[in-house]
C-alpha positions as CSV (number, residue, x, y, z in Angstrom):
1,M,-75.1,26.2,-19.1
2,T,-78.5,26.3,-17.5
3,L,-79.3,28.7,-14.6
4,S,-79.5,25.7,-12.3
5,A,-76.1,24.5,-13.4
6,E,-74.6,28.0,-12.8
7,L,-76.1,28.2,-9.3
8,I,-74.9,24.7,-8.4
9,A,-71.4,25.6,-9.6
10,T,-71.4,28.7,-7.5
11,E,-72.5,26.8,-4.4
12,Q,-69.8,24.3,-4.9
13,R,-67.2,27.0,-5.4
14,L,-68.1,29.3,-2.5
15,G,-70.1,27.2,0.0
16,A,-68.9,24.8,2.7
17,H,-69.6,21.2,1.6
18,N,-71.4,20.1,4.7
19,Y,-74.5,19.0,2.7
20,K,-75.0,16.7,-0.2
21,P,-78.3,17.8,-1.7
22,L,-79.9,16.5,-4.8
23,D,-79.0,18.6,-7.8
24,V,-82.3,20.5,-8.2
25,V,-82.5,24.3,-7.6
26,L,-85.9,25.3,-6.4
27,T,-87.3,28.8,-6.9
28,R,-91.0,28.6,-6.0
29,G,-93.4,26.6,-3.8
30,E,-97.2,26.3,-3.4
31,G,-99.1,23.7,-1.5
32,V,-97.5,20.3,-2.1
33,H,-95.6,21.4,-5.2
34,V,-92.3,23.2,-5.9
35,W,-90.7,24.4,-9.1
36,D,-87.1,24.6,-10.2
37,S,-85.3,27.4,-12.0
38,E,-86.2,25.9,-15.3
39,G,-89.9,25.9,-14.4
40,K,-90.3,22.1,-13.9
41,Q,-92.9,21.1,-11.3
42,Y,-92.3,18.6,-8.6
43,L,-94.3,16.9,-5.8
44,D,-92.4,17.6,-2.6
45,C,-92.2,14.4,-0.6
46,L,-89.7,15.7,2.0
47,S,-91.4,18.9,3.2
48,A,-88.1,20.3,4.3
49,Y,-87.7,17.5,6.8
50,S,-91.3,18.0,8.0
51,A,-90.9,21.8,8.5
52,V,-93.5,22.5,5.8
53,N,-96.3,20.3,7.1
54,Q,-98.9,23.0,6.2
55,G,-97.7,23.1,2.6
56,H,-95.5,25.7,0.9
57,C,-96.4,29.3,1.3
58,H,-99.7,28.7,3.1
59,P,-101.7,31.9,2.5
60,R,-102.9,32.3,6.1
61,I,-99.5,31.9,7.6
62,L,-98.1,34.2,4.9
63,A,-100.7,36.8,5.8
64,A,-99.8,36.6,9.5
65,L,-96.1,37.0,8.6
66,T,-96.5,40.0,6.4
67,E,-98.9,41.7,8.8
68,Q,-96.6,41.3,11.8
69,A,-93.5,42.1,9.8
70,S,-95.0,45.5,8.9
71,K,-95.6,46.3,12.6
72,L,-92.9,44.8,14.8
73,T,-90.3,42.1,14.2
74,L,-87.9,42.0,17.2
75,T,-87.7,43.5,20.6
76,S,-85.4,40.9,22.3
77,R,-86.6,39.6,25.6
78,A,-85.4,42.7,27.3
79,F,-88.9,44.0,26.7
80,R,-92.2,42.3,26.3
81,N,-94.2,42.0,23.1
82,D,-97.9,41.5,22.4
83,Q,-97.6,38.2,20.6
84,L,-95.7,36.2,23.2
85,A,-98.5,35.8,25.8
86,P,-101.1,34.7,23.2
87,F,-98.6,32.2,21.7
88,Y,-98.0,30.8,25.2
89,E,-101.7,30.5,25.8
90,E,-102.6,28.9,22.5
91,I,-99.8,26.3,22.4
92,A,-100.2,25.4,26.0
93,A,-104.0,24.9,25.5
94,L,-103.4,22.8,22.4
95,T,-100.7,20.5,24.0
96,G,-101.7,20.5,27.6
97,S,-98.3,22.1,28.7
98,H,-97.8,24.1,31.8
99,K,-94.7,26.1,30.8
100,V,-93.3,27.1,27.5
101,L,-89.8,28.3,26.5
102,P,-89.5,29.6,22.9
103,M,-86.3,29.2,21.0
104,N,-85.4,29.3,17.3
105,S,-84.0,26.0,16.0
106,G,-84.7,22.4,17.0
107,A,-81.1,22.0,18.2
108,E,-81.6,25.0,20.5
109,A,-84.7,23.4,22.0
110,V,-82.7,20.2,22.7
111,E,-79.8,22.1,24.3
112,T,-82.3,24.0,26.4
113,A,-84.0,20.8,27.6
114,I,-80.6,19.4,28.5
115,K,-79.6,22.4,30.5
116,A,-82.9,22.7,32.3
117,V,-83.2,19.0,33.2
118,R,-79.6,18.9,34.6
119,K,-80.4,22.0,36.7
120,W,-83.6,20.3,37.9
121,G,-81.7,17.2,38.8
122,Y,-79.2,19.1,41.0
123,E,-81.7,21.5,42.7
124,T,-84.7,19.2,43.0
125,R,-83.4,15.7,43.0
126,G,-80.2,16.5,44.9
127,I,-77.9,14.7,42.5
128,P,-74.2,15.5,43.1
129,E,-72.8,18.4,41.1
130,D,-71.7,17.5,37.6
131,K,-72.9,13.9,37.9
132,A,-76.3,14.1,36.2
133,E,-76.8,11.5,33.4
134,I,-79.3,11.5,30.5
135,I,-80.3,8.3,28.7
136,V,-80.4,8.6,24.9
137,C,-80.8,6.0,22.1
138,A,-78.4,4.7,19.5
139,N,-78.9,6.0,16.0
140,N,-80.6,9.2,17.4
141,F,-80.7,12.5,15.7
142,H,-81.3,15.5,17.8
143,G,-79.2,18.1,16.0
144,R,-75.6,18.9,15.3
145,T,-74.3,21.1,18.1
146,L,-71.3,19.9,20.0
147,S,-73.2,18.7,23.1
148,I,-75.7,16.8,20.8
149,V,-73.1,15.1,18.7
150,S,-71.4,14.1,21.9
151,F,-74.1,11.4,22.3
152,S,-74.6,10.6,18.6
153,T,-73.6,7.1,17.4
154,D,-73.1,8.4,13.8
155,P,-69.3,8.4,13.1
156,D,-69.6,11.2,10.6
157,A,-71.3,13.4,13.2
158,R,-68.5,12.8,15.7
159,R,-65.2,12.3,13.9
160,N,-62.7,15.0,14.7
161,F,-65.1,17.2,16.6
162,G,-64.0,16.2,20.2
163,P,-63.5,16.6,23.1
164,F,-67.1,15.8,23.7
165,T,-69.6,16.6,26.5
166,S,-70.0,13.8,29.0
167,G,-73.1,12.8,31.0
168,F,-75.0,10.6,28.5
169,S,-75.8,6.9,28.5
170,I,-76.6,5.3,25.1
171,V,-79.0,2.4,24.9
172,P,-80.6,0.6,21.9
173,F,-83.8,2.2,20.6
174,G,-86.9,0.2,21.3
175,D,-85.2,-2.1,23.9
176,E,-87.0,-1.5,27.2
177,K,-84.7,-3.9,29.1
178,S,-81.6,-2.0,28.1
179,F,-83.3,1.2,29.1
180,E,-84.1,-0.1,32.5
181,A,-80.6,-1.5,33.0
182,A,-79.1,2.0,32.2
183,I,-81.0,3.7,35.1
184,N,-78.9,4.7,38.1
185,P,-79.3,7.1,41.0
186,N,-77.8,10.0,38.9
187,T,-80.2,9.5,35.9
188,V,-82.1,12.7,35.6
189,A,-83.8,12.3,32.2
190,A,-84.4,10.2,29.1
191,L,-84.2,12.0,25.7
192,I,-85.9,10.0,22.9
193,E,-87.5,10.5,19.5
194,P,-90.9,8.8,19.3
195,I,-89.9,7.7,15.8
196,Q,-86.3,7.9,14.6
197,G,-86.6,9.9,11.4
198,E,-83.0,10.4,10.3
199,A,-82.3,6.8,11.1
200,G,-84.8,5.8,8.4
201,V,-88.3,6.1,10.1
202,I,-87.6,3.5,12.7
203,I,-90.7,2.7,14.8
204,P,-90.3,1.1,18.2
205,P,-92.2,-2.0,19.3
206,P,-95.7,-1.5,20.6
207,G,-95.7,-0.8,24.3
208,Y,-92.1,0.4,24.4
209,F,-93.0,4.0,25.3
210,R,-95.6,2.9,27.9
211,R,-92.9,0.9,29.7
212,V,-90.4,3.8,29.4
213,R,-93.0,6.1,30.8
214,E,-93.6,3.7,33.7
215,L,-89.9,3.5,34.5
216,C,-89.4,7.2,34.3
217,T,-92.2,7.8,36.7
218,Q,-91.0,5.1,39.1
219,H,-87.5,6.5,39.3
220,D,-88.4,10.2,39.2
221,I,-86.8,10.6,35.7
222,T,-87.9,13.3,33.3
223,L,-89.1,11.9,30.0
224,I,-88.1,14.3,27.2
225,L,-89.6,13.5,23.8
226,D,-88.1,15.1,20.8
227,E,-91.1,15.7,18.6
228,I,-89.4,18.2,16.4
229,Q,-89.9,16.0,13.4
230,T,-92.7,13.7,14.5
231,G,-94.9,16.4,16.2
232,L,-97.5,18.8,14.9
233,G,-99.5,16.3,12.8
234,R,-96.8,14.4,10.9
235,T,-97.8,10.9,12.3
236,G,-101.5,11.5,12.1
237,K,-101.7,12.8,15.7
238,L,-100.9,16.2,17.0
239,L,-98.0,14.6,18.9
240,A,-96.6,11.1,18.2
241,E,-96.8,10.2,22.0
242,E,-100.6,9.9,21.5
243,H,-100.1,6.6,19.6
244,E,-99.0,5.1,23.0
245,N,-101.4,7.1,25.1
246,I,-98.6,8.6,27.2
247,E,-97.5,12.1,28.2
248,A,-93.9,13.3,28.2
249,D,-92.7,15.6,31.0
250,V,-90.9,17.7,28.4
251,T,-91.8,17.9,24.7
252,L,-89.7,19.6,22.1
253,V,-91.3,21.0,19.0
254,G,-90.0,23.0,16.0
255,K,-89.9,22.7,12.3
256,A,-93.6,22.8,11.4
257,L,-94.2,25.2,14.3
258,S,-93.7,28.0,11.8
259,G,-95.0,26.2,8.7
260,G,-91.6,26.7,7.1
261,F,-91.7,30.5,7.2
262,Y,-89.4,31.2,10.0
263,P,-87.1,29.4,12.6
264,V,-89.3,28.8,15.6
265,S,-89.0,26.0,18.3
266,A,-90.3,25.5,21.8
267,V,-89.7,23.5,24.9
268,L,-93.0,22.5,26.4
269,S,-92.8,21.4,30.0
270,N,-94.3,20.8,33.3
271,S,-93.8,23.6,35.7
272,E,-91.2,21.7,37.7
273,V,-88.5,21.4,35.1
274,L,-88.6,24.8,33.4
275,G,-89.4,26.4,36.8
276,V,-85.7,26.0,37.8
277,L,-84.6,28.7,35.3
278,K,-84.1,32.1,36.7
279,P,-83.4,35.5,34.9
280,G,-80.0,35.5,33.2
281,Q,-79.6,31.7,33.2
282,H,-80.8,30.9,29.7
283,G,-82.1,32.8,26.7
284,S,-82.0,33.9,23.1
285,T,-82.1,37.3,21.4
286,F,-84.6,36.0,18.8
287,G,-86.4,33.4,21.0
288,G,-90.0,34.4,21.4
289,N,-89.8,37.5,19.1
290,P,-93.1,38.9,17.9
291,L,-92.7,37.8,14.3
292,A,-91.9,34.2,15.3
293,C,-94.9,34.1,17.7
294,A,-97.3,35.5,15.1
295,V,-96.2,33.0,12.5
296,A,-96.4,30.1,15.0
297,R,-99.9,31.1,16.1
298,A,-101.1,31.1,12.5
299,A,-99.2,27.8,11.8
300,L,-100.9,26.0,14.7
301,K,-104.4,27.4,13.8
302,V,-104.3,26.2,10.2
303,L,-103.0,22.8,11.3
304,V,-106.0,22.3,13.5
305,E,-108.8,24.3,11.7
306,E,-108.0,22.8,8.3
307,D,-107.9,19.2,9.6
308,M,-104.4,18.6,8.5
309,I,-103.8,16.1,11.3
310,G,-106.8,14.0,10.3
311,N,-105.7,14.2,6.7
312,A,-102.2,13.0,7.6
313,E,-103.8,9.9,9.2
314,R,-106.0,9.1,6.3
315,M,-103.5,9.9,3.5
316,G,-100.8,8.2,5.4
317,A,-102.7,5.0,5.6
318,R,-103.4,5.2,1.8
319,F,-99.7,5.9,1.1
320,L,-98.4,3.2,3.3
321,N,-100.9,0.6,1.9
322,G,-99.8,1.6,-1.6
323,L,-96.1,1.3,-0.8
324,G,-96.7,-2.1,0.7
325,S,-98.4,-3.3,-2.4
326,I,-95.4,-2.6,-4.7
327,R,-93.9,-5.9,-5.7
328,S,-90.2,-5.5,-6.1
329,N,-87.2,-7.6,-5.1
330,M,-85.3,-4.4,-4.4
331,I,-87.6,-3.6,-1.4
332,K,-86.5,-4.9,2.0
333,E,-89.1,-3.2,4.1
334,V,-91.8,-0.6,4.0
335,R,-92.7,1.2,7.2
336,G,-94.4,4.4,8.4
337,R,-96.9,6.1,10.6
338,G,-99.1,8.9,9.2
339,L,-97.2,10.7,6.5
340,M,-93.8,9.8,7.9
341,L,-92.9,6.9,5.6
342,A,-89.9,5.0,4.4
343,V,-88.9,2.3,1.9
344,E,-85.8,0.5,2.8
345,L,-84.0,-1.1,-0.1
346,D,-82.0,-4.3,-0.2
347,P,-78.3,-3.4,0.5
348,D,-77.3,-5.3,-2.7
349,V,-79.2,-2.7,-4.7
350,G,-76.3,-0.3,-4.2
351,G,-77.9,2.6,-2.2
352,A,-81.0,4.6,-2.4
353,R,-79.6,7.8,-3.9
354,P,-79.8,6.8,-7.6
355,Y,-83.5,6.0,-7.1
356,C,-84.1,9.5,-5.6
357,Y,-82.6,10.9,-8.8
358,A,-84.9,8.7,-10.8
359,L,-87.9,9.9,-8.9
360,K,-86.7,13.5,-9.4
361,E,-86.8,12.9,-13.2
362,K,-90.4,11.8,-12.8
363,G,-91.3,15.0,-10.9
364,L,-91.2,13.6,-7.3
365,L,-88.6,14.9,-4.7
366,A,-87.6,12.5,-1.9
367,K,-84.4,12.0,-0.1
368,D,-82.2,9.1,0.8
369,T,-81.1,8.5,4.4
370,H,-78.8,5.9,6.0
371,E,-77.7,4.9,2.5
372,N,-80.4,2.3,1.7
373,T,-83.6,4.1,2.7
374,I,-85.9,6.5,0.9
375,R,-88.1,8.7,3.1
376,F,-91.5,10.0,2.0
377,A,-93.0,12.9,4.0
378,P,-95.2,15.1,1.8
379,P,-97.1,18.1,3.2
380,L,-100.1,17.1,5.3
381,I,-102.4,18.7,2.8
382,I,-101.7,16.1,0.1
383,D,-104.9,14.6,-1.4
384,E,-105.9,11.1,-2.7
385,K,-105.1,12.0,-6.3
386,Q,-101.6,13.2,-5.4
387,V,-100.9,10.2,-3.2
388,D,-101.9,7.9,-6.0
389,W,-99.8,9.8,-8.6
390,A,-96.8,9.6,-6.2
391,L,-97.3,5.8,-5.8
392,E,-97.3,5.4,-9.6
393,Q,-94.0,7.1,-9.9
394,I,-92.5,5.2,-7.0
395,E,-93.7,1.9,-8.3
396,A,-92.3,2.7,-11.8
397,V,-88.9,3.5,-10.4
398,L,-88.7,0.5,-8.0
399,T,-89.8,-2.0,-10.5
400,G,-88.1,-0.8,-13.7
401,P,-84.6,0.0,-14.9
402,I,-83.1,3.4,-14.0
403,S,-80.5,5.2,-16.0
């Protein structure tokens, strides 16, 4: 039995079966590549769901991590630390935010935004107690906490987890008329992904977010954009909202905020929404810890200084054009923005997972989602040669027989 097989067997025996990963055991990563326990090299086209935008084990982020870890890792927010204020200053300047609230995971950032915007609705808008409503979109993915799955439309995310949190109105993604119809006097916010990643890289029609922004402004509704997956360069812009030339009132970032080294997320807001929180009303022991802040500062610096955002735009266009040129009856649709790409297969093919395994055998790691779709999201440092190599493997798998 190989080492990989032994480790997989132990996982199956001792771990909760709440994930269904591809059967590859990774032991090392550098740049766009990862290696398994038998030493085989792969091109990573998932980037830990866009948490590793800067590439695996980026040396500058690693240096910041090790330097800070040798000095101070955690104080809790009972005391101040010397990394928090510079982190606030740098991320606010980069994103144009007025207030920052650091957390750890993306789901925590979403929960934080929900709490803050409800409080803002009661104290600023004068909405009756416990009547605040938030508009969300069908097929959303904002995390897996109980409040978040309360407004999921995925049966697997909801089944047997109730009773659920109320106060959410679900509308179709990309349908501005349905969005407008859902607005009522108790609507405090809209929580939307600029591109629905887990749903299969679903991109809304042009102009959708401009209209949503207009409606939110008109009705004094807080627009919350969940940029945890789309943000920090993934779509070829710092934030995906830039593709529609709009600004959210609250922006949620995470994943690539640490370059994959450490759980870091943040709620970026105008002063009005986060200004309602007072001492003792929300917090996190690890949120804003000095190690997280030092890592996030380095992760943001390399993203900008090494032109990873521009590279995502250029390589994304090359990748998308290449995917679109593949001639295969199996392909239903190719779509993407920047390096957030997807190939949706015809339902008659029998699902995307076997094709992910076929790609794995060729040295390319990608993941199926929503049964028939393969997502491709390599680190933003990928170059032309690597994109072209990836396209060769994808074309071979989608045009030839698989075992």
